[in-house]
FIVOMAR-229884 format. One record per residue (C-alpha): residue in one letter; x, y, z; chain. Coordinates in pm, 1 decimal. Layout:
<res = a&c1 = X&c2 = Y&c3 = Z&chain = A>
...
This chain:
<res = m&c1 = 19169.6&c2 = 22870.1&c3 = 11956.5&chain = A>
<res = l&c1 = 19336.2&c2 = 22743.3&c3 = 12270.7&chain = A>
<res = p&c1 = 19505.3&c2 = 22909.4&c3 = 12489.8&chain = A>
<res = f&c1 = 19822.8&c2 = 22697.4&c3 = 12536.5&chain = A>
<res = s&c1 = 20033.7&c2 = 22508.8&c3 = 12347.7&chain = A>
<res = p&c1 = 20007.1&c2 = 22107.6&c3 = 12396.2&chain = A>
<res = s&c1 = 20281.9&c2 = 21888.6&c3 = 12321.4&chain = A>
<res = a&c1 = 20342.4&c2 = 21870.4&c3 = 11943.8&chain = A>
<res = t&c1 = 20486.7&c2 = 21533.4&c3 = 12018.0&chain = A>
<res = a&c1 = 20215.7&c2 = 21387.7&c3 = 12175.2&chain = A>
<res = q&c1 = 19983.3&c2 = 21481.3&c3 = 11881.5&chain = A>
<res = r&c1 = 20230.0&c2 = 21337.4&c3 = 11615.8&chain = A>
<res = v&c1 = 20218.9&c2 = 21008.7&c3 = 11859.0&chain = A>
<res = a&c1 = 19827.5&c2 = 20980.2&c3 = 11871.7&chain = A>
<res = l&c1 = 19802.0&c2 = 21036.9&c3 = 11490.2&chain = A>
<res = s&c1 = 20075.4&c2 = 20728.6&c3 = 11453.6&chain = A>
<res = r&c1 = 19859.7&c2 = 20531.0&c3 = 11704.7&chain = A>
<res = a&c1 = 19528.9&c2 = 20626.2&c3 = 11511.9&chain = A>
<res = a&c1 = 19704.9&c2 = 20586.0&c3 = 11189.0&chain = A>
<res = h&c1 = 19777.7&c2 = 20222.6&c3 = 11258.3&chain = A>
<res = q&c1 = 19409.9&c2 = 20117.2&c3 = 11309.0&chain = A>
<res = l&c1 = 19343.6&c2 = 20202.5&c3 = 10947.0&chain = A>
<res = w&c1 = 19651.5&c2 = 20106.6&c3 = 10768.7&chain = A>
<res = d&c1 = 19815.0&c2 = 19794.2&c3 = 10963.9&chain = A>
<res = s&c1 = 19691.6&c2 = 19446.5&c3 = 10935.4&chain = A>
<res = p&c1 = 19693.2&c2 = 19276.1&c3 = 11216.4&chain = A>
<res = q&c1 = 19697.0&c2 = 19535.0&c3 = 11452.2&chain = A>
<res = v&c1 = 19985.9&c2 = 19512.3&c3 = 11716.3&chain = A>
<res = l&c1 = 19803.0&c2 = 19735.7&c3 = 11947.2&chain = A>
<res = g&c1 = 19409.4&c2 = 19754.5&c3 = 11903.6&chain = A>
<res = d&c1 = 19317.4&c2 = 20118.7&c3 = 11982.6&chain = A>
<res = p&c1 = 18968.2&c2 = 20186.2&c3 = 11884.3&chain = A>
<res = v&c1 = 18977.9&c2 = 20517.7&c3 = 12122.8&chain = A>
<res = a&c1 = 19295.0&c2 = 20654.7&c3 = 11915.4&chain = A>
<res = l&c1 = 19068.6&c2 = 20737.5&c3 = 11605.4&chain = A>
<res = r&c1 = 18768.1&c2 = 20926.2&c3 = 11795.5&chain = A>
<res = l&c1 = 19054.5&c2 = 21137.3&c3 = 12008.3&chain = A>
<res = v&c1 = 19206.5&c2 = 21259.6&c3 = 11739.1&chain = A>
<res = g&c1 = 18920.0&c2 = 21422.0&c3 = 11575.0&chain = A>
<res = a&c1 = 18734.6&c2 = 21390.8&c3 = 11290.7&chain = A>
<res = q&c1 = 18915.3&c2 = 21609.2&c3 = 11021.1&chain = A>
<res = a&c1 = 19249.1&c2 = 21394.1&c3 = 11125.0&chain = A>
<res = g&c1 = 19101.4&c2 = 21088.6&c3 = 11083.3&chain = A>
<res = a&c1 = 18938.9&c2 = 21167.9&c3 = 10737.5&chain = A>
<res = a&c1 = 19258.1&c2 = 21273.4&c3 = 10649.7&chain = A>
<res = l&c1 = 19452.2&c2 = 20934.2&c3 = 10775.4&chain = A>
<res = a&c1 = 19182.8&c2 = 20726.2&c3 = 10584.9&chain = A>
<res = r&c1 = 19285.8&c2 = 20869.8&c3 = 10278.2&chain = A>
<res = g&c1 = 19658.6&c2 = 20717.0&c3 = 10344.6&chain = A>
<res = g&c1 = 19844.9&c2 = 20910.8&c3 = 10054.7&chain = A>
<res = l&c1 = 20287.2&c2 = 20889.2&c3 = 10032.8&chain = A>
<res = k&c1 = 20337.7&c2 = 20885.9&c3 = 10404.9&chain = A>
<res = k&c1 = 20154.8&c2 = 20580.7&c3 = 10446.6&chain = A>
<res = h&c1 = 20385.7&c2 = 20469.2&c3 = 10231.0&chain = A>
<res = s&c1 = 20700.4&c2 = 20610.8&c3 = 10368.7&chain = A>
<res = r&c1 = 20984.5&c2 = 20379.4&c3 = 10510.0&chain = A>
<res = l&c1 = 21052.2&c2 = 20618.7&c3 = 10808.0&chain = A>
<res = l&c1 = 20723.4&c2 = 20703.4&c3 = 10865.5&chain = A>
<res = r&c1 = 20612.7&c2 = 20307.3&c3 = 10892.2&chain = A>
<res = s&c1 = 20918.2&c2 = 20206.3&c3 = 11089.5&chain = A>
<res = l&c1 = 20875.2&c2 = 20493.0&c3 = 11334.0&chain = A>
<res = r&c1 = 20483.5&c2 = 20368.7&c3 = 11365.5&chain = A>
<res = a&c1 = 20617.5&c2 = 20048.3&c3 = 11421.7&chain = A>
<res = f&c1 = 20801.5&c2 = 20126.3&c3 = 11720.2&chain = A>
<res = l&c1 = 20552.3&c2 = 20357.9&c3 = 11874.3&chain = A>
<res = v&c1 = 20269.7&c2 = 20109.3&c3 = 11875.9&chain = A>
<res = a&c1 = 20503.4&c2 = 19818.4&c3 = 12001.7&chain = A>
<res = r&c1 = 20635.3&c2 = 20031.9&c3 = 12266.2&chain = A>
<res = s&c1 = 20252.1&c2 = 20096.7&c3 = 12415.1&chain = A>
<res = r&c1 = 20220.8&c2 = 19714.5&c3 = 12367.5&chain = A>
<res = f&c1 = 20499.9&c2 = 19645.9&c3 = 12530.0&chain = A>
<res = a&c1 = 20394.7&c2 = 19866.6&c3 = 12852.2&chain = A>
<res = e&c1 = 20055.9&c2 = 19724.9&c3 = 12858.5&chain = A>
<res = d&c1 = 20208.3&c2 = 19356.8&c3 = 12816.6&chain = A>
<res = q&c1 = 20445.3&c2 = 19431.9&c3 = 13135.9&chain = A>
<res = l&c1 = 20133.3&c2 = 19595.2&c3 = 13311.2&chain = A>
<res = a&c1 = 19916.7&c2 = 19283.5&c3 = 13280.1&chain = A>
<res = q&c1 = 20238.7&c2 = 19076.0&c3 = 13402.9&chain = A>
<res = s&c1 = 20248.9&c2 = 19306.4&c3 = 13693.3&chain = A>
<res = l&c1 = 19896.4&c2 = 19235.2&c3 = 13829.7&chain = A>
<res = a&c1 = 19975.7&c2 = 18917.0&c3 = 13954.2&chain = A>
<res = r&c1 = 20248.2&c2 = 19068.8&c3 = 14170.2&chain = A>
<res = g&c1 = 19971.8&c2 = 19280.6&c3 = 14333.8&chain = A>
<res = v&c1 = 19979.6&c2 = 19596.5&c3 = 14141.2&chain = A>
<res = r&c1 = 19678.8&c2 = 19778.0&c3 = 14099.6&chain = A>
<res = q&c1 = 19819.3&c2 = 20130.4&c3 = 14083.6&chain = A>
<res = y&c1 = 19929.2&c2 = 20232.0&c3 = 13677.8&chain = A>
<res = v&c1 = 20135.6&c2 = 20580.4&c3 = 13648.8&chain = A>
<res = v&c1 = 20118.8&c2 = 20721.4&c3 = 13304.6&chain = A>
<res = l&c1 = 20453.5&c2 = 20957.0&c3 = 13304.8&chain = A>
<res = g&c1 = 20413.0&c2 = 21193.8&c3 = 13035.4&chain = A>
<res = a&c1 = 20059.9&c2 = 21077.6&c3 = 12935.2&chain = A>
<res = g&c1 = 20035.5&c2 = 21317.1&c3 = 12591.8&chain = A>
<res = l&c1 = 19713.0&c2 = 21157.8&c3 = 12411.6&chain = A>
<res = d&c1 = 19734.4&c2 = 20775.3&c3 = 12566.8&chain = A>
<res = t&c1 = 19431.9&c2 = 20587.8&c3 = 12581.9&chain = A>
<res = f&c1 = 19492.3&c2 = 20326.3&c3 = 12802.1&chain = A>
<res = a&c1 = 19272.2&c2 = 20464.4&c3 = 13055.1&chain = A>
<res = y&c1 = 18961.4&c2 = 20496.2&c3 = 12818.0&chain = A>
<res = r&c1 = 19011.5&c2 = 20112.0&c3 = 12726.6&chain = A>
<res = n&c1 = 19142.2&c2 = 19970.7&c3 = 13063.4&chain = A>
<res = p&c1 = 19079.4&c2 = 19591.3&c3 = 13047.7&chain = A>
<res = h&c1 = 19162.9&c2 = 19547.9&c3 = 13426.3&chain = A>
<res = a&c1 = 18951.9&c2 = 19805.3&c3 = 13545.6&chain = A>
<res = a&c1 = 18726.5&c2 = 19495.3&c3 = 13720.4&chain = A>
<res = a&c1 = 19025.3&c2 = 19405.0&c3 = 13897.4&chain = A>
<res = g&c1 = 19048.9&c2 = 19759.8&c3 = 14081.2&chain = A>
<res = l&c1 = 19367.0&c2 = 19896.3&c3 = 13838.4&chain = A>
<res = r&c1 = 19344.2&c2 = 20270.4&c3 = 13917.2&chain = A>
<res = v&c1 = 19508.7&c2 = 20508.6&c3 = 13637.2&chain = A>
<res = w&c1 = 19699.9&c2 = 20828.9&c3 = 13724.2&chain = A>
<res = e&c1 = 19844.8&c2 = 21050.3&c3 = 13426.0&chain = A>
<res = v&c1 = 20089.9&c2 = 21259.2&c3 = 13460.1&chain = A>
<res = d&c1 = 20193.4&c2 = 21564.9&c3 = 13224.8&chain = A>
<res = h&c1 = 20216.4&c2 = 21930.2&c3 = 13166.5&chain = A>
<res = p&c1 = 19852.9&c2 = 22097.9&c3 = 13229.1&chain = A>
<res = a&c1 = 19818.2&c2 = 22246.3&c3 = 12871.6&chain = A>
<res = t&c1 = 19864.9&c2 = 21916.9&c3 = 12743.5&chain = A>
<res = q&c1 = 19601.6&c2 = 21765.3&c3 = 12959.3&chain = A>
<res = a&c1 = 19376.1&c2 = 22056.9&c3 = 12880.2&chain = A>
<res = y&c1 = 19386.6&c2 = 21982.6&c3 = 12521.4&chain = A>
<res = k&c1 = 19333.6&c2 = 21609.2&c3 = 12553.3&chain = A>
<res = r&c1 = 19033.3&c2 = 21670.0&c3 = 12799.0&chain = A>
<res = e&c1 = 18899.1&c2 = 21934.1&c3 = 12528.1&chain = A>
<res = q&c1 = 18989.9&c2 = 21643.2&c3 = 12215.8&chain = A>
<res = l&c1 = 18817.3&c2 = 21375.4&c3 = 12482.9&chain = A>
<res = a&c1 = 18481.4&c2 = 21641.2&c3 = 12539.0&chain = A>
<res = t&c1 = 18493.7&c2 = 21635.9&c3 = 12150.5&chain = A>
<res = a&c1 = 18473.8&c2 = 21313.5&c3 = 12110.2&chain = A>
<res = g&c1 = 18207.2&c2 = 21237.4&c3 = 12394.1&chain = A>
<res = i&c1 = 18438.0&c2 = 21013.2&c3 = 12549.3&chain = A>
<res = a&c1 = 18399.3&c2 = 21009.3&c3 = 12923.5&chain = A>
<res = v&c1 = 18697.7&c2 = 21024.6&c3 = 13180.2&chain = A>
<res = p&c1 = 18656.9&c2 = 20721.5&c3 = 13379.2&chain = A>
<res = d&c1 = 18606.8&c2 = 20698.7&c3 = 13785.3&chain = A>
<res = n&c1 = 18936.6&c2 = 20534.4&c3 = 13817.3&chain = A>
<res = t&c1 = 19117.1&c2 = 20754.3&c3 = 13634.9&chain = A>
<res = t&c1 = 19299.9&c2 = 21073.6&c3 = 13803.4&chain = A>
<res = y&c1 = 19517.9&c2 = 21339.8&c3 = 13581.3&chain = A>
<res = v&c1 = 19801.2&c2 = 21492.6&c3 = 13748.1&chain = A>
<res = p&c1 = 19901.6&c2 = 21813.5&c3 = 13610.5&chain = A>
<res = i&c1 = 20292.2&c2 = 21890.0&c3 = 13683.3&chain = A>
<res = d&c1 = 20539.3&c2 = 22113.4&c3 = 13523.1&chain = A>
<res = f&c1 = 20847.8&c2 = 21932.5&c3 = 13619.3&chain = A>
<res = r&c1 = 21053.4&c2 = 22255.0&c3 = 13588.5&chain = A>
<res = s&c1 = 20913.3&c2 = 22389.9&c3 = 13981.1&chain = A>
<res = q&c1 = 20660.8&c2 = 22055.2&c3 = 14071.7&chain = A>
<res = s&c1 = 20780.2&c2 = 21766.8&c3 = 14246.0&chain = A>
<res = l&c1 = 20647.6&c2 = 21444.0&c3 = 14079.0&chain = A>
<res = p&c1 = 20627.9&c2 = 21266.9&c3 = 14447.7&chain = A>
<res = e&c1 = 20434.7&c2 = 21569.7&c3 = 14609.4&chain = A>
<res = q&c1 = 20199.8&c2 = 21584.8&c3 = 14289.6&chain = A>
<res = l&c1 = 20116.4&c2 = 21204.6&c3 = 14281.6&chain = A>
<res = q&c1 = 20047.0&c2 = 21181.1&c3 = 14672.2&chain = A>
<res = r&c1 = 19827.8&c2 = 21514.1&c3 = 14671.2&chain = A>
<res = h&c1 = 19643.0&c2 = 21342.9&c3 = 14364.6&chain = A>
<res = g&c1 = 19561.9&c2 = 21016.5&c3 = 14609.0&chain = A>
<res = f&c1 = 19870.4&c2 = 20781.0&c3 = 14486.9&chain = A>
<res = d&c1 = 20005.0&c2 = 20588.9&c3 = 14786.9&chain = A>
<res = a&c1 = 20335.9&c2 = 20495.7&c3 = 14748.5&chain = A>
<res = h&c1 = 20320.5&c2 = 20237.7&c3 = 14983.9&chain = A>
<res = l&c1 = 20091.3&c2 = 20007.4&c3 = 14769.4&chain = A>
<res = p&c1 = 20298.7&c2 = 19795.1&c3 = 14452.6&chain = A>
<res = s&c1 = 20265.9&c2 = 20012.3&c3 = 14136.4&chain = A>
<res = f&c1 = 20356.5&c2 = 20009.3&c3 = 13792.4&chain = A>
<res = f&c1 = 20471.6&c2 = 20307.5&c3 = 13598.2&chain = A>
<res = s&c1 = 20490.8&c2 = 20371.5&c3 = 13188.7&chain = A>
<res = w&c1 = 20711.5&c2 = 20628.0&c3 = 13113.4&chain = A>
<res = l&c1 = 20694.5&c2 = 20606.7&c3 = 12710.7&chain = A>
<res = g&c1 = 20831.8&c2 = 20879.9&c3 = 12455.5&chain = A>
<res = v&c1 = 21007.3&c2 = 21124.4&c3 = 12719.2&chain = A>
<res = s&c1 = 21353.7&c2 = 20989.5&c3 = 12835.4&chain = A>
<res = m&c1 = 21495.3&c2 = 21137.1&c3 = 12490.5&chain = A>
<res = y&c1 = 21374.5&c2 = 21473.6&c3 = 12575.3&chain = A>
<res = l&c1 = 21570.3&c2 = 21473.2&c3 = 12915.6&chain = A>
<res = e&c1 = 21874.4&c2 = 21491.2&c3 = 13074.4&chain = A>
<res = p&c1 = 22058.7&c2 = 21131.8&c3 = 13165.2&chain = A>
<res = a&c1 = 22082.4&c2 = 21255.4&c3 = 13475.2&chain = A>
<res = t&c1 = 21735.6&c2 = 21346.8&c3 = 13535.5&chain = A>
<res = v&c1 = 21588.9&c2 = 21012.0&c3 = 13382.0&chain = A>
<res = l&c1 = 21804.3&c2 = 20823.6&c3 = 13639.8&chain = A>
<res = d&c1 = 21684.8&c2 = 21035.3&c3 = 13931.7&chain = A>
<res = t&c1 = 21313.7&c2 = 20944.7&c3 = 13818.7&chain = A>
<res = l&c1 = 21422.7&c2 = 20575.1&c3 = 13780.0&chain = A>
<res = r&c1 = 21593.2&c2 = 20585.0&c3 = 14113.7&chain = A>
<res = w&c1 = 21280.3&c2 = 20744.8&c3 = 14282.1&chain = A>
<res = v&c1 = 21043.7&c2 = 20436.6&c3 = 14163.7&chain = A>
<res = a&c1 = 21295.6&c2 = 20186.4&c3 = 14304.7&chain = A>
<res = t&c1 = 21277.6&c2 = 20328.5&c3 = 14640.2&chain = A>
<res = a&c1 = 20960.2&c2 = 20500.0&c3 = 14734.4&chain = A>
<res = t&c1 = 20770.0&c2 = 20182.7&c3 = 14552.1&chain = A>
<res = p&c1 = 20732.8&c2 = 19843.7&c3 = 14761.4&chain = A>
<res = p&c1 = 20898.4&c2 = 19551.2&c3 = 14624.6&chain = A>
<res = g&c1 = 20701.0&c2 = 19401.9&c3 = 14271.8&chain = A>
<res = s&c1 = 20650.1&c2 = 19754.4&c3 = 14175.0&chain = A>
<res = g&c1 = 20818.5&c2 = 19831.1&c3 = 13812.2&chain = A>
<res = i&c1 = 20840.9&c2 = 20077.9&c3 = 13534.0&chain = A>
<res = a&c1 = 20853.9&c2 = 20034.2&c3 = 13131.4&chain = A>
<res = m&c1 = 20975.2&c2 = 20261.1&c3 = 12913.7&chain = A>
<res = d&c1 = 21180.4&c2 = 20354.3&c3 = 12586.8&chain = A>
<res = y&c1 = 21511.5&c2 = 20497.8&c3 = 12533.2&chain = A>
<res = m&c1 = 21729.4&c2 = 20635.0&c3 = 12226.2&chain = A>
<res = l&c1 = 22070.0&c2 = 20448.8&c3 = 12179.1&chain = A>
<res = p&c1 = 22365.9&c2 = 20719.6&c3 = 12113.1&chain = A>
<res = m&c1 = 22423.0&c2 = 20811.2&c3 = 11770.8&chain = A>
<res = a&c1 = 22722.3&c2 = 20629.5&c3 = 11713.2&chain = A>
<res = q&c1 = 22563.6&c2 = 20300.0&c3 = 11831.4&chain = A>
<res = q&c1 = 22227.5&c2 = 20331.7&c3 = 11575.9&chain = A>
<res = p&c1 = 22204.6&c2 = 20084.5&c3 = 11311.3&chain = A>
<res = w&c1 = 22392.5&c2 = 20257.5&c3 = 11017.8&chain = A>
<res = p&c1 = 22048.6&c2 = 20325.4&c3 = 10776.7&chain = A>
<res = m&c1 = 21887.0&c2 = 20489.3&c3 = 11040.8&chain = A>
<res = r&c1 = 22197.3&c2 = 20744.6&c3 = 11136.9&chain = A>
<res = a&c1 = 22073.0&c2 = 21008.8&c3 = 10867.2&chain = A>
<res = a&c1 = 21709.2&c2 = 20958.1&c3 = 10915.6&chain = A>
<res = l&c1 = 21710.5&c2 = 20988.0&c3 = 11278.6&chain = A>
<res = g&c1 = 21938.0&c2 = 21341.7&c3 = 11189.6&chain = A>
<res = v&c1 = 21629.8&c2 = 21476.8&c3 = 11019.0&chain = A>
<res = l&c1 = 21380.5&c2 = 21375.3&c3 = 11311.4&chain = A>
<res = a&c1 = 21587.9&c2 = 21529.4&c3 = 11559.9&chain = A>
<res = l&c1 = 21625.8&c2 = 21852.5&c3 = 11348.6&chain = A>
<res = g&c1 = 21249.0&c2 = 21817.1&c3 = 11321.1&chain = A>
<res = v&c1 = 21165.1&c2 = 21802.5&c3 = 11683.3&chain = A>
<res = a&c1 = 21432.3&c2 = 22056.2&c3 = 11795.8&chain = A>
<res = a&c1 = 21231.4&c2 = 22299.0&c3 = 11571.1&chain = A>
<res = h&c1 = 20921.6&c2 = 22241.3&c3 = 11740.4&chain = A>
<res = g&c1 = 21089.5&c2 = 22331.3&c3 = 12078.2&chain = A>
<res = e&c1 = 21145.2&c2 = 21965.8&c3 = 12203.8&chain = A>
<res = p&c1 = 21517.0&c2 = 21851.5&c3 = 12138.8&chain = A>
<res = w&c1 = 21668.9&c2 = 21563.3&c3 = 12179.0&chain = A>
<res = r&c1 = 21897.8&c2 = 21558.3&c3 = 12528.3&chain = A>
<res = g&c1 = 21883.4&c2 = 21165.7&c3 = 12626.1&chain = A>
<res = f&c1 = 22063.0&c2 = 20876.4&c3 = 12508.1&chain = A>
<res = f&c1 = 22167.9&c2 = 20528.5&c3 = 12682.6&chain = A>
<res = d&c1 = 22401.6&c2 = 20246.2&c3 = 12639.9&chain = A>
<res = p&c1 = 22226.1&c2 = 19926.2&c3 = 12734.2&chain = A>
<res = v&c1 = 22475.0&c2 = 19800.0&c3 = 12906.6&chain = A>
<res = l&c1 = 22574.8&c2 = 20115.4&c3 = 13144.0&chain = A>
<res = l&c1 = 22205.6&c2 = 20180.1&c3 = 13194.1&chain = A>
<res = a&c1 = 22119.3&c2 = 19804.2&c3 = 13319.8&chain = A>
<res = q&c1 = 22418.9&c2 = 19881.7&c3 = 13575.8&chain = A>
<res = s&c1 = 22292.7&c2 = 20170.3&c3 = 13690.9&chain = A>
<res = l&c1 = 21946.7&c2 = 20021.3&c3 = 13730.1&chain = A>
<res = r&c1 = 22086.3&c2 = 19712.3&c3 = 13919.6&chain = A>
<res = a&c1 = 22265.8&c2 = 19959.3&c3 = 14155.7&chain = A>
<res = m&c1 = 21920.9&c2 = 20121.4&c3 = 14203.0&chain = A>
<res = g&c1 = 21792.6&c2 = 19765.8&c3 = 14349.5&chain = A>
<res = y&c1 = 21601.8&c2 = 19643.3&c3 = 14063.9&chain = A>
<res = h&c1 = 21636.9&c2 = 19267.3&c3 = 13985.8&chain = A>
<res = t&c1 = 21507.0&c2 = 19184.7&c3 = 13664.6&chain = A>
<res = v&c1 = 21622.4&c2 = 19452.5&c3 = 13376.4&chain = A>
<res = i&c1 = 21404.8&c2 = 19362.4&c3 = 13050.5&chain = A>
<res = d&c1 = 21591.4&c2 = 19531.8&c3 = 12731.0&chain = A>
<res = w&c1 = 21481.7&c2 = 19490.0&c3 = 12389.3&chain = A>
<res = d&c1 = 21680.6&c2 = 19621.3&c3 = 12074.4&chain = A>
<res = g&c1 = 21501.4&c2 = 19645.0&c3 = 11730.8&chain = A>
<res = d&c1 = 21557.9&c2 = 19249.4&c3 = 11661.3&chain = A>
<res = a&c1 = 21383.1&c2 = 19183.1&c3 = 11973.0&chain = A>
<res = i&c1 = 21085.2&c2 = 19390.6&c3 = 11905.5&chain = A>
<res = n&c1 = 21029.4&c2 = 19274.8&c3 = 11587.3&chain = A>
<res = r&c1 = 21067.5&c2 = 18901.8&c3 = 11655.9&chain = A>
<res = t&c1 = 20769.7&c2 = 18941.2&c3 = 11929.8&chain = A>
<res = y&c1 = 20529.4&c2 = 19148.1&c3 = 11736.0&chain = A>
<res = f&c1 = 20616.5&c2 = 19205.6&c3 = 11383.2&chain = A>
<res = t&c1 = 20691.2&c2 = 18863.9&c3 = 11238.2&chain = A>
<res = e&c1 = 20493.3&c2 = 18661.7&c3 = 10977.4&chain = A>
<res = r&c1 = 20311.1&c2 = 18982.4&c3 = 10833.4&chain = A>
<res = r&c1 = 20233.3&c2 = 19053.4&c3 = 10487.6&chain = A>
<res = d&c1 = 20263.1&c2 = 19370.4&c3 = 10466.4&chain = A>
<res = g&c1 = 20669.9&c2 = 19433.8&c3 = 10598.4&chain = A>
<res = l&c1 = 20565.2&c2 = 19663.2&c3 = 10939.5&chain = A>
<res = r&c1 = 20851.3&c2 = 19650.0&c3 = 11135.3&chain = A>
<res = t&c1 = 21115.6&c2 = 19875.3&c3 = 11345.0&chain = A>
<res = g&c1 = 21442.2&c2 = 19994.5&c3 = 11250.8&chain = A>
<res = g&c1 = 21584.2&c2 = 19906.2&c3 = 11543.0&chain = A>
<res = s&c1 = 21690.3&c2 = 20272.2&c3 = 11665.4&chain = A>
<res = g&c1 = 21509.9&c2 = 20235.5&c3 = 12008.0&chain = A>
<res = h&c1 = 21489.6&c2 = 20019.7&c3 = 12310.8&chain = A>
<res = l&c1 = 21212.1&c2 = 19881.6&c3 = 12527.1&chain = A>
<res = l&c1 = 21286.1&c2 = 19841.8&c3 = 12900.1&chain = A>
<res = c&c1 = 21107.0&c2 = 19699.4&c3 = 13224.4&chain = A>
<res = a&c1 = 21267.7&c2 = 19711.5&c3 = 13532.5&chain = A>
<res = i&c1 = 21134.2&c2 = 19568.2&c3 = 13837.4&chain = A>
<res = h&c1 = 21251.5&c2 = 19568.4&c3 = 14196.6&chain = A>
């Protein structure tokens, strides 16, 4: 039994990415590491499928989770043309990019930032699966309640004077809006031009598509029961205004329709997101 409690959300997201490899075709996010990372027992359960495979809500959620990872990785790939060679994964959880990094030969370094408990659990899962941590990947343990993100990054070799790209997936809804805006402002002011960030966020409940409101209410109760309540919601227009005021000159914001047009067209299995979340990339 581990002497700590890794993020329950991180575990659920990892299972969804692993399920995508088994249940959905074609794949939006090819992630062969995901199945190995969740472990043999969970992988076998996924292979058996069952009712959860066909749940409309869980299919929609799975679609959004793999789309946001694909979106972040697509935006990262474009950032390399702007000279980016530093990639910071905020709230990395059980993200697998660093272990299948297609830009390693180009010199891309990866920093994974997360709570020490989640990182310890991830290291154990990686070791069990026989997956080595690449030399170009650095773990940055942080407790946001008592430690500074800029200081911890600098302490672990991150150079804020070099163009950088950040991903921040599945985190903003668990933070107060002011905390999210403070982090976005730091990226805009502390990193050189050409740097950027990809993230997802949730609309206020009043702006959610009507069919999703009841389902999201159930999900909200579930995550709160695990000690991870939703706190942060953003209006797209107001968020874009805030980002431009911070100095971001490019703001890409995709709603559910844009996500489905880009990643889920012409599918026979009907996989698509329900539109409850937005994907955003901001570059300064």
